[in-house]
C-alpha positions in Angstrom: 107.8 69.9 126.0 106.7 71.5 122.7 105.7 74.7 124.6 109.0 74.8 126.5 111.0 74.6 123.3 108.9 77.3 121.6 109.3 79.5 124.7 113.1 79.1 124.6 113.1 79.9 120.9 110.9 82.9 121.4 113.0 84.4 124.1 116.1 84.2 121.9 114.2 85.6 119.0 113.0 88.6 120.9 116.4 89.3 122.4 117.9 89.3 118.9 115.1 91.2 117.3 115.0 94.0 119.9 118.8 94.4 119.6 118.7 94.6 115.8 115.7 96.9 115.9 117.6 99.3 118.3 120.7 99.3 116.1 118.7 99.7 112.9 116.5 102.6 114.3 119.5 104.5 115.6 121.4 103.9 112.4 118.4 105.1 110.3 118.0 108.3 112.4 121.7 109.1 112.4 121.6 108.9 108.6 118.6 111.2 108.3 120.5 114.3 107.5 123.2 112.4 105.5 121.6 109.9 103.1 118.1 108.8 102.3 119.6 105.7 100.7 121.3 104.8 104.0 118.0 105.0 105.9 116.4 102.7 103.3 119.4 100.3 103.7 119.1 100.2 107.5 115.3 99.4 107.3 115.9 96.7 104.6 118.6 95.0 106.7 116.3 95.1 109.7 113.5 93.4 107.7 115.9 90.8 106.3 117.4 90.0 109.7 113.9 89.5 111.0 113.2 86.9 108.3 116.6 85.2 109.1 115.8 84.8 112.8 112.2 83.6 112.0 113.8 80.9 109.8 116.7 79.8 111.9 115.6 80.7 115.5 111.8 80.2 115.4 112.0 77.4 112.8 109.5 79.1 110.4 109.6 78.5 106.7 108.4 81.3 104.4 106.8 80.3 101.1 105.7 82.7 98.4 103.1 81.4 95.9 103.1 83.7 92.9 105.0 86.8 91.9 105.1 90.2 93.8 106.6 92.6 91.2 108.2 95.7 92.6 106.1 98.1 90.5 103.8 101.1 91.3 100.5 99.4 92.1 98.4 99.1 95.2 99.1 95.9 97.2 96.5 94.8 99.6 97.7 92.3 102.2 95.8 90.1 104.7 96.9 91.3 108.1 97.2 88.6 110.7 100.1 89.9 112.7 103.3 92.0 112.9 105.1 89.5 110.7 103.8 90.9 107.3 104.4 94.5 108.3 108.0 93.9 109.2 108.5 91.9 106.0 107.5 94.7 103.7 111.0 96.4 103.3 112.4 92.9 102.5 109.6 92.0 100.0 110.1 95.3 98.1 113.0 97.7 97.5 111.3 100.8 98.9 107.5 100.3 99.6 105.2 103.0 100.7 103.2 101.4 103.5 100.0 103.0 104.9 100.5 103.0 108.7 98.5 104.3 111.6 99.3 107.9 112.7 100.0 106.7 116.2 103.0 104.7 115.1 104.7 107.9 114.0 104.7 109.1 117.6 107.1 106.4 118.7 110.4 108.0 119.7 113.2 107.3 117.1 111.1 104.8 115.1 108.6 107.5 114.1 111.3 109.8 112.8 112.9 107.1 110.8 109.5 106.0 109.4 108.6 109.5 108.2 112.0 109.9 106.5 111.8 106.5 105.0 108.5 107.3 103.4 105.7 105.5 105.2 102.3 107.1 104.7 100.4 108.2 107.9 96.8 107.3 108.1 94.9 109.6 110.4 91.3 108.3 110.6 90.2 111.2 112.7 92.0 113.9 110.7 89.1 114.7 108.3 89.5 116.0 104.8 92.9 117.6 105.3 94.5 114.4 106.5 92.9 112.5 103.6 94.3 114.9 101.1 97.8 114.7 102.6 97.6 110.9 102.6 96.5 110.8 98.9 99.2 113.3 97.9 101.9 111.2 99.6 100.5 108.1 97.9 100.6 109.8 94.5 104.1 111.0 95.1 105.2 107.4 96.0 103.6 106.0 92.8 105.4 108.8 90.7 108.6 107.6 92.3 107.9 104.0 91.1 107.2 102.7 94.6 104.6 100.1 95.3 101.9 101.1 97.8 101.0 98.6 100.6 97.6 98.7 102.4 96.2 96.5 105.2 92.6 97.0 104.2 91.1 95.3 107.2 92.5 98.1 109.4 93.9 96.0 112.2 95.4 92.5 112.9 92.9 89.7 112.3 93.3 86.3 113.9 93.7 83.5 111.4 90.4 82.0 110.4 88.5 85.3 110.5 87.4 87.3 107.4 85.8 90.6 108.3 84.7 93.1 105.6 87.3 95.5 104.3 87.4 99.0 105.9 85.6 101.6 103.8 88.9 103.5 103.3 90.0 100.9 100.7 87.3 101.9 98.2 88.2 105.6 98.4 91.9 104.9 97.9 91.2 102.5 95.1 88.9 105.0 93.3 91.0 108.1 93.8 94.4 106.6 92.9 93.2 104.7 89.9 95.8 102.0 89.9 95.6 98.2 89.7 95.5 96.2 92.9 97.5 93.1 93.7 95.9 91.2 96.7 98.0 88.9 98.9 96.8 86.4 101.3 99.0 85.4 104.3 98.5 82.9 107.1 101.1 84.3 109.5 98.7 84.1 112.4 99.2 80.3 112.7 102.9 80.5 113.6 103.3 84.2 114.4 100.0 84.9 116.3 99.1 88.5 117.0 99.5 89.9 120.5 101.3 86.7 121.6 105.0 86.9 122.2 105.5 83.1 122.0 105.9 82.1 118.4 105.8 78.7 116.8 107.7 76.8 114.2 105.7 76.1 111.0 105.2 77.4 107.4 104.0 80.9 106.7 102.6 81.3 103.1 102.0 84.3 100.9 99.5 83.6 98.2 99.4 86.3 95.5 96.0 86.8 93.8 95.2 87.9 90.3 95.7 91.5 89.5 92.5 93.5 89.8 92.3 96.3 87.3 91.6 100.0 88.1 88.2 101.5 87.6 85.9 98.6 88.7 82.7 99.3 90.6 83.2 99.5 94.3 81.3 96.3 95.2 83.2 94.2 92.6 86.6 95.5 93.6 85.9 95.0 97.3 84.6 91.5 96.7 87.5 90.4 94.6 90.1 91.8 97.0 88.3 90.3 100.1 88.1 86.8 98.5 91.8 86.9 97.4 93.3 88.0 100.7 91.3 85.4 102.5 92.3 82.6 100.1 94.4 80.8 102.9 91.5 80.9 105.4 89.2 77.8 105.8 86.0 78.0 103.7 83.9 78.5 106.9 85.7 81.7 107.6 84.5 83.1 104.3 80.9 82.1 105.0 81.1 83.8 108.4 82.7 86.9 106.9 80.0 87.2 104.3 77.3 86.8 107.0 78.8 89.7 109.0 79.2 92.0 106.0 
């Protein structure tokens, strides 16, 4: 019975979300030559609508423990599913999110993403791609925009705590900005690669700000512990063993 109810809710959720995604993407693309602010507005409305249907269709309560100021720093989020990626334009006014290059190849969405100001990450692009990424990140910081990085590189099921990808250390060192780590347990109610979602509470837990300029090992350790703060203790032990 519980599964049937969750299935019904999920079907309604996806119908509404796909409809809103289509409308928002088309609106964002139409506004490309007209107004950058309009593109930002369409993306923000899309994110806010997603949270609305998570709350009232899926029955998910979203809790934020701590403050996430909308300032030019590097945010590092735990990445357990699509939930926290869709949430970014609602959490911040105009975040600059590091996103895989492949996502920018999606018709319509990719065009809107570039114009909006997401930062492509091309892991196979070599030095030229790295310089372009860092230049885009510096421009975003100069524009008073927060940077958002999912430092594990891919969606991680709840309860797992793999090491951070090596790219975090380079970005942290070369940008020279403080880091605000954020744990999230979205994988419990909004599991990755599963289209049936569940009611429950999704929590963001904001860690202590990590200053710029720390040694690599210390910065990685502090970020890793903070973004896994909502995982069970055994996940941290297993993650340490695999590091």
